[in-house]
DRENDOVEX-565491 format. One line per 8 residues: their letters; for each residue x, y, z of C-alpha. Coordinates in pm, 1 decimal. Layout:
a = X/Y/Z ~ ...
//
This chain:
xxxxxxxx = -794.2/31.2/-3597.7 ~ -454.9/91.9/-3464.4 ~ -182.1/-136.9/-3603.2 ~ 15.0/-364.8/-3377.6 ~ 343.7/-552.1/-3467.1 ~ 324.9/-879.6/-3283.1 ~ 572.4/-1153.1/-3337.1 ~ 705.5/-1386.4/-3068.5
xxxxxxxx = 1093.0/-1384.5/-3056.5 ~ 1367.7/-1544.4/-2853.0 ~ 1564.3/-1323.9/-2625.6 ~ 1856.0/-1327.0/-2868.3 ~ 1636.5/-1237.6/-3166.2 ~ 1481.6/-945.6/-2977.5 ~ 1770.1/-820.1/-2805.2 ~ 2033.3/-845.6/-3076.0
xxxxxxxx = 1820.6/-695.9/-3346.6 ~ 1981.9/-372.0/-3481.4 ~ 1650.4/-191.3/-3442.8 ~ 1618.0/-286.5/-3080.5 ~ 1705.5/39.2/-2869.9 ~ 1501.8/18.7/-2555.0 ~ 1419.1/309.8/-2337.7 ~ 1254.0/289.2/-1991.9
xxxxxxxx = 1068.4/612.8/-1994.3 ~ 1056.3/870.5/-1715.1 ~ 684.3/799.7/-1626.0 ~ 758.6/434.2/-1532.3 ~ 779.1/308.4/-1180.8 ~ 1129.3/233.2/-1042.8 ~ 1287.5/-112.1/-1080.8 ~ 1124.7/-308.2/-796.1
xxxxxxxx = 1208.4/-673.5/-848.2 ~ 1396.7/-832.4/-566.6 ~ 1577.6/-1158.6/-504.3 ~ 1247.1/-1352.7/-472.1 ~ 1146.6/-1259.1/-829.9 ~ 1515.8/-1318.5/-964.3 ~ 1501.0/-1654.9/-796.3 ~ 1184.6/-1750.2/-952.5
xxxxxxxx = 1323.9/-1629.6/-1299.6 ~ 1656.4/-1825.3/-1242.4 ~ 1478.9/-2149.9/-1129.7 ~ 1222.0/-2141.2/-1404.9 ~ 1462.9/-2089.0/-1685.9 ~ 1731.9/-2321.6/-1543.8 ~ 1484.3/-2620.1/-1504.7 ~ 1369.5/-2554.3/-1846.3
xxxxxxxx = 1716.3/-2539.3/-1993.6 ~ 1863.3/-2826.5/-1797.0 ~ 1554.2/-3057.1/-1719.0 ~ 1607.1/-3266.5/-1415.8 ~ 1969.1/-3131.2/-1396.9 ~ 2048.0/-3333.8/-1703.0 ~ 2124.8/-3114.2/-2014.9 ~ 2061.4/-3406.0/-2246.1
xxxxxxxx = 1700.7/-3433.8/-2148.5 ~ 1635.3/-3098.3/-2327.0 ~ 1436.2/-3091.0/-2650.9 ~ 1579.6/-2845.6/-2916.3 ~ 1216.2/-2751.6/-3007.5 ~ 1104.8/-2669.2/-2665.4 ~ 1016.4/-2301.0/-2579.8 ~ 970.1/-2114.8/-2257.2
xxxxxxxx = 733.5/-1823.7/-2254.0 ~ 850.2/-1518.5/-2056.1 ~ 564.1/-1291.0/-2117.3 ~ 479.1/-985.0/-2333.9 ~ 681.9/-664.0/-2383.8 ~ 483.2/-363.8/-2485.1 ~ 663.7/-71.8/-2663.5 ~ 616.8/193.9/-2913.8
xxxxxxxx = 872.8/379.3/-3119.8 ~ 905.7/739.3/-3014.1 ~ 1022.8/1034.5/-3214.5 ~ 1374.1/953.2/-3135.5 ~ 1341.1/618.4/-3284.1 ~ 1375.6/451.3/-2940.9 ~ 1137.9/169.0/-2831.0 ~ 969.9/307.4/-2513.0
xxxxxxxx = 894.7/32.5/-2278.4 ~ 528.1/64.4/-2161.2 ~ 487.1/-280.2/-1999.1 ~ 757.9/-541.4/-1915.9 ~ 1040.0/-318.2/-1786.8 ~ 1098.1/-513.8/-1471.8 ~ 1141.9/-834.9/-1658.3 ~ 1349.3/-684.8/-1940.4
xxxxxxxx = 1568.9/-506.2/-1695.9 ~ 1643.6/-834.5/-1500.4 ~ 1710.7/-1018.9/-1823.5 ~ 1979.8/-775.5/-1900.8 ~ 2133.4/-807.3/-1554.6 ~ 2133.5/-1188.8/-1601.8 ~ 2291.0/-1153.3/-1940.4 ~ 2554.3/-923.6/-1831.4
xxxxxxxx = 2644.1/-1152.4/-1536.3 ~ 2677.4/-1442.9/-1785.9 ~ 2895.5/-1219.4/-2016.9 ~ 3117.8/-1131.2/-1728.2 ~ 3184.4/-1506.2/-1656.4 ~ 3254.3/-1577.3/-2010.4 ~ 3537.1/-1324.8/-2016.5 ~ 3748.0/-1572.7/-1847.1
xxxxxxxx = 3736.6/-1892.5/-2076.2 ~ 3871.6/-1867.7/-2424.7 ~ 3760.4/-2201.2/-2601.8 ~ 3568.1/-2154.2/-2918.0 ~ 3221.4/-2237.5/-2800.4 ~ 3271.6/-1985.9/-2489.5 ~ 3395.4/-1711.9/-2735.4 ~ 3105.8/-1773.7/-2972.7
xxxxxxxx = 2859.3/-1756.7/-2672.4 ~ 3018.8/-1445.6/-2546.9 ~ 2989.7/-1266.9/-2868.9 ~ 2598.1/-1355.9/-2905.4 ~ 2560.7/-1221.6/-2547.4 ~ 2742.7/-904.5/-2616.4 ~ 2512.4/-833.2/-2924.7 ~ 2208.6/-844.6/-2673.7
xxxxxxxx = 2364.3/-590.1/-2442.1 ~ 2551.1/-349.4/-2660.7 ~ 2473.7/-182.9/-3001.3 ~ 2689.1/-312.4/-3285.8 ~ 2862.3/-144.1/-3569.9 ~ 2805.4/-241.4/-3943.2 ~ 3051.2/-535.8/-3892.4 ~ 2834.3/-660.7/-3592.0
xxxxxxxx = 3108.0/-574.5/-3347.2 ~ 2976.4/-453.6/-3021.9 ~ 3024.0/-83.4/-2931.8 ~ 3108.3/-115.7/-2571.7 ~ 2995.3/225.5/-2448.9 ~ 2651.2/204.2/-2631.3 ~ 2393.7/-8.7/-2441.6 ~ 2071.8/-151.5/-2595.1
xxxxxxxx = 1875.5/-18.1/-2317.3 ~ 1858.5/323.8/-2128.4 ~ 1651.0/446.4/-1838.3 ~ 1500.1/786.3/-1771.3 ~ 1276.6/694.0/-1480.6 ~ 1237.1/1019.6/-1302.6 ~ 1165.4/852.9/-948.0 ~ 1460.8/608.1/-972.3
xxxxxxxx = 1751.1/760.7/-790.5 ~ 1990.4/467.4/-848.2 ~ 1894.9/408.9/-1223.7 ~ 2267.5/505.2/-1291.6 ~ 2371.1/201.0/-1105.2 ~ 2189.5/-14.2/-1358.8 ~ 2370.4/141.8/-1650.7 ~ 2700.7/127.0/-1470.3
xxxxxxxx = 2663.4/-241.9/-1395.3 ~ 2584.2/-317.6/-1772.4 ~ 2886.5/-109.6/-1884.4 ~ 3136.4/-248.6/-1647.9 ~ 3003.8/-579.6/-1521.8 ~ 3080.1/-482.1/-1166.8 ~ 2839.4/-425.9/-864.1 ~ 3052.3/-358.2/-557.8
xxxxxxxx = 2894.8/-404.8/-203.4 ~ 2883.1/-21.1/-201.2 ~ 2597.8/-38.8/-443.1 ~ 2287.9/-106.5/-252.2 ~ 2011.1/-80.2/-529.1 ~ 1791.9/-377.2/-632.9 ~ 2002.1/-371.3/-964.7 ~ 2310.3/-432.2/-784.2
xxxxxxxx = 2164.9/-690.5/-534.2 ~ 2013.0/-875.1/-811.3 ~ 2334.1/-872.3/-1025.6 ~ 2521.7/-1016.8/-744.8 ~ 2259.2/-1265.4/-693.5 ~ 2295.0/-1389.4/-1051.1 ~ 2663.6/-1387.0/-1017.9 ~ 2640.1/-1608.4/-713.1
xxxxxxxx = 2405.0/-1857.2/-899.9 ~ 2632.2/-1880.9/-1199.1 ~ 2926.8/-1954.5/-971.9 ~ 2724.0/-2211.1/-793.6 ~ 2618.0/-2370.4/-1126.6 ~ 2967.4/-2383.5/-1250.4 ~ 3096.1/-2554.8/-933.8 ~ 2808.1/-2822.8/-929.7
xxxxxxxx = 2755.4/-2881.6/-1307.8 ~ 3058.1/-2761.8/-1501.1 ~ 2977.1/-2962.1/-1814.3 ~ 2614.2/-2844.0/-1821.4 ~ 2676.8/-2489.8/-1775.1 ~ 2755.6/-2396.0/-2138.1 ~ 2403.9/-2497.2/-2231.2 ~ 2214.3/-2272.7/-2000.7
xxxxxxxx = 2306.1/-1937.2/-2172.1 ~ 2244.2/-2073.7/-2523.4 ~ 1919.6/-2212.4/-2434.7 ~ 1823.3/-1897.4/-2240.4 ~ 1894.6/-1687.8/-2545.4 ~ 1750.6/-1914.9/-2817.6 ~ 1464.6/-2084.5/-2651.7 ~ 1321.3/-1853.5/-2400.0
xxxxxxxx = 1060.5/-1651.5/-2575.4 ~ 901.4/-1303.7/-2544.5 ~ 618.7/-1150.8/-2704.7 ~ 705.0/-799.3/-2808.0 ~ 397.0/-596.3/-2884.0 ~ 506.8/-283.4/-3078.1 ~ 227.6/-16.6/-3101.7 ~ 222.2/239.8/-3367.1
xxxxxxxx = 168.4/521.4/-3117.6 ~ 202.4/605.8/-2752.4 ~ -180.2/616.7/-2709.6 ~ -215.9/253.9/-2831.6 ~ 59.8/145.3/-2623.6 ~ -93.7/296.7/-2300.8 ~ -419.6/131.9/-2384.7 ~ -241.3/-201.3/-2392.3
xxxxxxxx = -53.4/-102.4/-2087.3 ~ -392.4/-63.9/-1906.6 ~ -502.1/-416.9/-1980.2 ~ -176.7/-616.2/-1910.1 ~ 4.5/-724.4/-1589.0 ~ 365.9/-748.8/-1534.6 ~ 495.1/-1089.0/-1456.7 ~ 523.1/-1113.3/-1085.5
xxxxxxxx = 449.0/-748.9/-1024.2 ~ 93.3/-665.6/-1124.0 ~ 29.9/-305.8/-1237.1 ~ -150.6/-114.5/-958.7 ~ -447.9/95.5/-1043.2 ~ -225.7/406.9/-980.6 ~ 27.2/284.0/-1233.0 ~ -251.9/295.3/-1511.2
xxxxxxxx = -377.0/633.2/-1394.9 ~ -15.8/760.3/-1392.7 ~ 1.6/663.1/-1757.9 ~ -323.8/845.5/-1844.8 ~ -209.6/1160.6/-1656.9 ~ 126.1/1137.0/-1838.6 ~ -38.0/1113.3/-2173.4 ~ -271.2/1417.9/-2096.1
xxxxxxxx = 21.1/1640.1/-1962.2 ~ 247.0/1539.4/-2243.3 ~ -10.1/1682.5/-2486.5 ~ -34.7/1997.3/-2271.1 ~ 346.2/2042.4/-2280.5 ~ 378.0/2008.8/-1908.9 ~ 522.0/1652.8/-1895.4 ~ 828.9/1717.5/-1687.4
xxxxxxxx = 621.3/1927.0/-1420.1 ~ 386.4/1630.8/-1391.6 ~ 659.6/1392.6/-1349.4 ~ 800.7/1581.1/-1054.5 ~ 455.7/1637.1/-901.4 ~ 370.8/1253.5/-929.5 ~ 699.9/1162.5/-752.1 ~ 637.5/1401.4/-464.2
xxxxxxxx = 274.4/1272.6/-431.7 ~ 370.8/905.4/-446.4 ~ 637.4/970.4/-177.1 ~ 374.1/1144.6/52.2 ~ 112.1/858.0/-3.4 ~ 367.1/601.1/99.4 ~ 437.7/802.1/422.9 ~ 65.9/830.8/525.2
xxxxxxxx = -141.3/550.6/372.6 ~ -88.8/183.2/472.2 ~ -356.7/-19.2/314.4 ~ -417.7/-386.1/357.6 ~ -446.4/-421.5/-13.9 ~ -339.9/-211.8/-312.5 ~ -80.7/61.3/-306.9 ~ -74.0/380.4/-102.4
xxxxxxxx = -150.4/573.2/-410.4 ~ -445.0/353.2/-483.8 ~ -579.2/449.0/-144.0 ~ -576.8/816.9/-232.4 ~ -750.9/743.0/-562.6 ~ -1017.8/534.6/-366.3 ~ -1071.0/822.2/-127.8 ~ -1107.1/1069.9/-418.5
xxxxxxxx = -1340.4/843.8/-605.3 ~ -1606.7/870.5/-351.8 ~ -1600.7/1253.4/-403.4 ~ -1642.1/1199.8/-776.8 ~ -1911.3/935.1/-716.7 ~ -2110.2/1184.4/-484.1 ~ -2090.6/1448.2/-756.3 ~ -2238.0/1205.5/-999.2
xxxxxxxx = -2506.6/1132.1/-745.9 ~ -2427.6/760.2/-737.6 ~ -2581.3/608.7/-425.6 ~ -2554.2/249.1/-528.6 ~ -2430.6/15.2/-240.3 ~ -2235.9/-146.8/-522.6 ~ -1886.7/11.6/-551.4 ~ -1708.9/-19.0/-876.4
xxxxxxxx = -1341.6/-108.9/-891.7 ~ -1111.8/175.7/-925.4 ~ -997.9/101.9/-1268.6 ~ -1350.1/61.6/-1389.5 ~ -1460.4/375.7/-1233.8 ~ -1168.5/605.4/-1347.5 ~ -1170.6/438.9/-1690.8 ~ -1541.8/550.3/-1787.9
xxxxxxxx = -1550.6/770.0/-2105.4 ~ -1188.0/724.6/-2182.9 ~ -1062.0/827.8/-1833.7 ~ -1253.8/1150.8/-1866.2 ~ -1201.8/1229.4/-1489.2 ~ -829.1/1211.3/-1526.6 ~ -843.4/1445.7/-1827.4 ~ -930.0/1752.5/-1621.1
xxxxxxxx = -696.2/2017.8/-1501.2 ~ -828.8/2017.2/-1149.2 ~ -811.4/1645.8/-1084.1 ~ -455.0/1617.3/-1009.0 ~ -457.0/1930.8/-797.4 ~ -742.2/1793.5/-618.6 ~ -563.6/1470.8/-546.3 ~ -259.2/1656.7/-412.2
xxxxxxxx = -478.8/1863.4/-173.6 ~ -658.1/1575.0/-49.9 ~ -327.0/1388.9/25.3 ~ -205.3/1696.6/212.8 ~ -523.0/1701.7/424.9 ~ -474.1/1338.5/516.6 ~ -116.7/1390.0/588.1 ~ -233.5/1667.4/841.5
xxxxxxxx = -472.4/1422.1/994.7 ~ -219.2/1147.7/1054.3 ~ 60.2/1378.6/1171.5 ~ -196.3/1557.8/1386.8 ~ -107.2/1899.3/1249.3 ~ -196.6/2167.1/1505.6 ~ -159.2/2435.3/1252.2 ~ -447.8/2291.3/1059.1
xxxxxxxx = -676.4/2150.5/1335.0 ~ -772.6/2271.1/1679.4 ~ -714.8/2026.2/1977.8 ~ -1093.1/1958.2/1991.5 ~ -1081.6/1850.8/1622.8 ~ -763.2/1652.9/1663.9 ~ -931.3/1454.3/1950.5 ~ -1229.7/1374.7/1731.4
xxxxxxxx = -987.4/1259.4/1445.6 ~ -798.5/1051.0/1670.4 ~ -1116.8/853.8/1777.5 ~ -1213.6/799.1/1414.8 ~ -867.1/670.5/1329.7 ~ -981.3/366.6/1558.6 ~ -1307.8/341.8/1365.4 ~ -1429.4/-28.0/1319.4
xxxxxxxx = -1415.0/20.5/948.5 ~ -1263.8/246.0/670.6 ~ -1578.7/410.2/572.5 ~ -1519.7/724.1/780.3 ~ -1205.0/801.0/564.1 ~ -1423.4/803.3/248.5 ~ -1700.7/1019.0/385.4 ~ -1452.4/1264.9/546.0
xxxxxxxx = -1276.4/1283.3/205.1 ~ -1602.3/1386.9/55.6 ~ -1667.3/1647.1/324.1 ~ -1325.2/1791.7/288.4 ~ -1342.5/1814.5/-92.2 ~ -1689.0/1992.0/-83.9 ~ -1636.3/2217.4/212.1 ~ -1261.5/2314.1/197.2
xxxxxxxx = -1213.9/2705.8/181.5 ~ -970.2/2881.0/-38.5 ~ -685.6/2814.7/194.0 ~ -764.9/2449.9/211.9 ~ -888.8/2475.4/573.4 ~ -1236.3/2362.1/701.4 ~ -1465.5/2560.6/909.5 ~ -1426.9/2448.2/1275.5
xxxxxxxx = -1774.8/2430.3/1417.0 ~ -1942.7/2249.2/1127.1 ~ -1655.0/2004.8/1105.3 ~ -1689.3/1931.7/1474.1 ~ -2042.4/1866.6/1453.8 ~ -1988.4/1645.1/1139.3 ~ -1704.8/1440.5/1293.4 ~ -1919.6/1374.1/1618.8
xxxxxxxx = -2220.0/1271.2/1397.1 ~ -2034.0/1017.2/1182.0 ~ -1864.3/873.3/1487.6 ~ -2178.9/816.9/1669.7 ~ -2338.8/674.7/1380.6 ~ -2065.0/436.7/1252.4 ~ -2008.9/311.5/1607.2 ~ -2371.6/244.7/1652.0
xxxxxxxx = -2424.5/88.0/1319.6 ~ -2138.8/-149.1/1369.1 ~ -2325.1/-300.7/1653.8 ~ -2673.1/-292.3/1521.6 ~ -2583.1/-381.5/1159.0 ~ -2240.9/-541.2/1164.8 ~ -2043.5/-551.7/829.4 ~ -1907.9/-259.2/637.4
xxxxxxxx = -2135.3/-340.9/329.5 ~ -2456.8/-262.0/524.1 ~ -2302.7/80.2/610.0 ~ -2272.9/167.8/248.1 ~ -2638.7/252.2/218.4 ~ -2666.7/513.5/464.1 ~ -2320.1/664.8/409.6 ~ -2351.7/680.0/22.6
xxxxxxxx = -2675.4/873.8/60.7 ~ -2513.1/1114.8/311.9 ~ -2218.2/1184.1/60.3 ~ -2468.2/1312.2/-187.8 ~ -2608.2/1531.6/78.0 ~ -2270.5/1669.7/167.5 ~ -2221.2/1752.6/-207.8 ~ -2555.9/1922.8/-198.1
xxxxxxxx = -2453.0/2134.8/84.8 ~ -2695.9/1973.1/328.5 ~ -2609.8/1869.9/679.8 ~ -2554.5/1508.7/759.9 ~ -2854.6/1374.1/942.9 ~ -2898.1/988.5/870.3 ~ -3279.1/1088.1/877.4 ~ -3389.4/739.2/758.0
xxxxxxxx = -3156.2/540.5/980.8 ~ -3201.5/675.9/1324.3 ~ -3183.3/438.6/1623.0 ~ -3437.2/334.9/1868.8 ~ -3285.8/371.9/2213.2 ~ -3448.6/48.6/2350.6 ~ -3325.3/-150.5/2041.3 ~ -2975.7/20.9/2067.1
xxxxxxxx = -2932.9/-61.3/2419.5 ~ -3057.9/-418.0/2360.9 ~ -2798.6/-453.3/2071.4 ~ -2522.5/-322.9/2298.1 ~ -2627.4/-510.4/2593.4 ~ -2615.2/-841.2/2397.7 ~ -2294.4/-769.4/2217.3 ~ -1984.3/-962.9/2290.8
xxxxxxxx = -1692.0/-722.4/2290.0 ~ -1420.1/-948.5/2199.5 ~ -1079.9/-834.0/2151.4 ~ -1078.4/-960.4/1801.2 ~ -1358.3/-731.3/1696.2 ~ -1267.3/-384.1/1581.7 ~ -1570.8/-216.3/1747.8 ~ -1414.7/-315.6/2087.9
xxxxxxxx = -1104.0/-100.8/2049.4 ~ -1315.4/171.9/1892.2 ~ -1562.3/191.2/2186.5 ~ -1261.4/184.6/2435.5 ~ -1080.1/450.2/2246.6 ~ -1395.6/687.2/2219.8 ~ -1433.3/633.8/2607.2 ~ -1066.8/707.4/2674.0
xxxxxxxx = -1031.6/1011.4/2464.4 ~ -1350.8/1162.6/2603.3 ~ -1263.3/1103.1/2960.1 ~ -1214.3/1424.3/3164.2 ~ -879.1/1588.9/3122.6 ~ -732.1/1324.5/2895.1 ~ -445.2/1445.0/2685.6 ~ -426.4/1368.4/2320.0
xxxxxxxx = -204.7/1075.1/2256.4 ~ 20.6/1057.9/1944.9 ~ -107.1/832.3/1658.3 ~ 233.8/672.1/1673.8 ~ 167.4/515.5/2010.8 ~ 49.6/145.3/1986.5 ~ -231.1/70.7/2224.6 ~ -332.0/-274.8/2327.5
xxxxxxxx = -657.2/-379.5/2510.0 ~ -608.6/-426.3/2869.6 ~ -814.1/-652.4/3107.5 ~ -820.1/-445.3/3434.3 ~ -938.3/-748.4/3611.5 ~ -674.1/-1004.0/3472.9 ~ -804.8/-1282.3/3269.7 ~ -633.6/-1559.9/3458.1
xxxxxxxx = -719.8/-1405.3/3798.7 ~ -1071.6/-1575.9/3816.1 ~ -926.7/-1899.0/3713.4 ~ -721.5/-1884.9/4031.0 ~ -960.0/-1711.7/4262.6 ~ -1308.1/-1780.2/4097.2 ~ -1413.7/-1454.7/4243.7 ~ -1655.1/-1354.5/3954.9
xxxxxxxx = -2010.5/-1481.2/3975.5 ~ -2007.0/-1498.0/3589.9 ~ -1665.9/-1582.5/3442.0 ~ -1776.2/-1424.2/3113.6 ~ -1747.3/-1080.0/3279.7 ~ -1378.3/-1080.7/3233.3 ~ -1454.9/-996.2/2874.3 ~ -1709.2/-736.9/2956.0
xxxxxxxx = -1649.7/-387.4/2802.8 ~ -1648.4/-265.8/3167.4 ~ -1329.7/-455.9/3230.8 ~ -1154.5/-334.0/2933.9 ~ -928.8/-24.8/2859.5 ~ -672.3/85.3/2601.0 ~ -316.0/70.2/2720.8 ~ 17.3/131.8/2571.5
xxxxxxxx = 154.9/-197.7/2432.1 ~ 468.6/-161.6/2633.3 ~ 292.6/-115.8/2967.2 ~ 27.1/-381.9/2871.6 ~ 302.9/-633.5/2851.7 ~ 444.2/-541.6/3196.8 ~ 103.9/-534.4/3360.1 ~ 38.7/-887.2/3227.1
xxxxxxxx = -182.3/-1101.6/3445.7 ~ -108.2/-924.4/3784.4 ~ -383.5/-846.5/4036.0 ~ -487.3/-485.1/4015.1 ~ -293.8/-384.0/4338.6 ~ 16.6/-495.1/4156.9 ~ -92.8/-344.6/3804.9 ~ -117.0/-1.0/3964.5
xxxxxxxx = 254.1/61.1/3971.2 ~ 270.2/-6.8/3593.3 ~ -14.7/233.2/3539.8 ~ 155.6/504.9/3729.3 ~ 515.0/429.1/3641.2 ~ 783.2/305.4/3864.9 ~ 1160.9/264.1/3920.5 ~ 1305.7/-73.5/3839.5
xxxxxxxx = 1576.7/-271.3/4034.8 ~ 1839.4/-114.9/3818.2 ~ 1732.0/241.4/3906.9 ~ 1579.3/304.7/3566.0 ~ 1243.3/503.3/3563.7 ~ 974.5/332.4/3367.0 ~ 693.9/568.3/3248.1 ~ 344.9/506.3/3324.8
xxxxxxxx = 35.9/520.6/3101.0 ~ -107.6/846.5/2964.4 ~ -468.5/693.3/2996.6 ~ -602.2/939.9/3249.8 ~ -893.0/703.1/3370.5 ~ -635.5/421.1/3458.6 ~ -420.4/668.9/3650.2 ~ -725.5/798.1/3847.7
xxxxxxxx = -849.7/458.3/3899.7 ~ -512.9/340.5/4045.9 ~ -527.4/636.3/4281.5 ~ -868.4/584.1/4408.0 ~ -905.4/208.9/4423.9 ~ -710.8/-74.4/4607.9 ~ -890.5/-344.6/4403.5 ~ -1097.3/-375.2/4070.5
xxxxxxxx = -1392.2/-605.3/4154.3 ~ -1703.3/-753.1/3968.0 ~ -1907.7/-463.4/4109.1 ~ -1654.8/-221.0/3945.2 ~ -1669.8/-408.0/3616.8 ~ -2058.8/-388.2/3611.2 ~ -2068.2/-14.5/3726.8 ~ -1818.8/95.2/3468.7
xxxxxxxx = -1987.4/-99.4/3193.5 ~ -2312.6/74.3/3278.1 ~ -2148.4/421.3/3283.2 ~ -1967.7/359.0/2951.8 ~ -2285.1/255.9/2768.6 ~ -2509.2/526.1/2905.7 ~ -2248.6/775.8/2812.8 ~ -2242.3/643.3/2452.0
xxxxxxxx = -2612.4/634.9/2440.5 ~ -2632.6/1009.6/2536.9 ~ -2352.6/1077.8/2275.6 ~ -2579.0/932.6/2016.8 ~ -2883.6/1110.8/2125.1 ~ -2696.6/1444.7/2156.8 ~ -2608.2/1411.9/1800.6 ~ -2970.2/1380.7/1690.6
xxx = -2952.6/1010.0/1595.0 ~ -3228.7/876.6/1817.1 ~ -3579.9/847.7/1705.1
//
């Protein structure tokens, strides 16, 4: 069993220890705490040190726990910080702000406190005098372009407005809080730094090796900033590539990959890198022939057999390739994809759930050619098939969980080189039309925009929009029109699929609740009263509709709905998904 040195210590006893020589290693993520986290730290420690704004209510034996710090002693004798660097860095900034203030006053208590703070920030000589150019902490974070600001602030105690990093912003925040405290409670201020150093407790966990430290790292969360799954995987990769002697190369590649993921992925939960690992997980699941509808958490899946998947030379390259593929999807790269493929991908970007991205990732990883490209015709067939199936299933079996069963089985078929058929889940046309006919296409339901996008993109001569354009759902027959005219036999028809279209957000706002005859100018574009040209929509159907119709009536709503649904049924059938 690996040995751990665990002994809770005050900030002063930990930081001022002559053996404390902290290093934030290059594989750590950049400093990310902002004013919100600093505010919490300040308020928590201040209310502890000065209870109810009365320093006399403090009990000398009280302690305030700040959390663990996980380190190991590297070959240079430095304590590499594996977990807790955000908190440790912030405490250093706070102590430096306090030290800077104490440079002014010269009474005995102030001088003594200043000396104690100095021993926490700087290394000391054999007479316990601080060596003012040798800090107790250093940073090698490869992805932190402003880490030098941190070290400069600690050395000089200055953070001019020209410094824009979190280090500088947070340091100035602490300076402001100290000034505020002195003005409000001058007699109480001297007690805060003393109690901060003596009674605020950390739990340093010093492991005997990097391996042990990384294992602990994988199970702990940073206070205020939980470790992401990708952070843990990064640590495992780092360990693996360090043993191979290619650590520096890995650090550079990881930084580039992280930047790329932040550019292309915007998940609701988790980090952009977590999203990449999620997409890749489905490929690895399929290779292992896992078709269970229960999906393991990322950390649990990749952690199997001591992170064996990550200890493979091909895994990281695969992740890079997969990220590049998705970059080309979202940037609509015409060098990789034809216009036809881009149109199909565009529709899928408006899918009612995220499952399409996972099955497409599996397809890409299995079928990519040596140059990273996919064969055109099979890809087109595949994209149409999953579009028709996912759209239909969202109506007949709502909920992404129900989609897992058919999709997971097809992922394994993809790995086996078989075509995607959804053989056991084909639709009965009568049942499908009944489900669609009874479905309420509310704006709040994702499938509504999915259907409208499919219809718009497949309309004759429709140009491919940019994914950067934001589309809203337009009511062609305005919602408040029937309230005024009562011209619909059934008021609910205003929410019919036949009355809705996608329309650029900027135009949708202008078109508002106007009658169709007035909306037409916004669809087509116009010149305003100031002589400025306002562009119309790129939605071809609305342009043609405005040219051919003087009004949009209940009959038009019904006819358009029928056409849209019949076209979709034909699409499903053409993809072999009807019984």
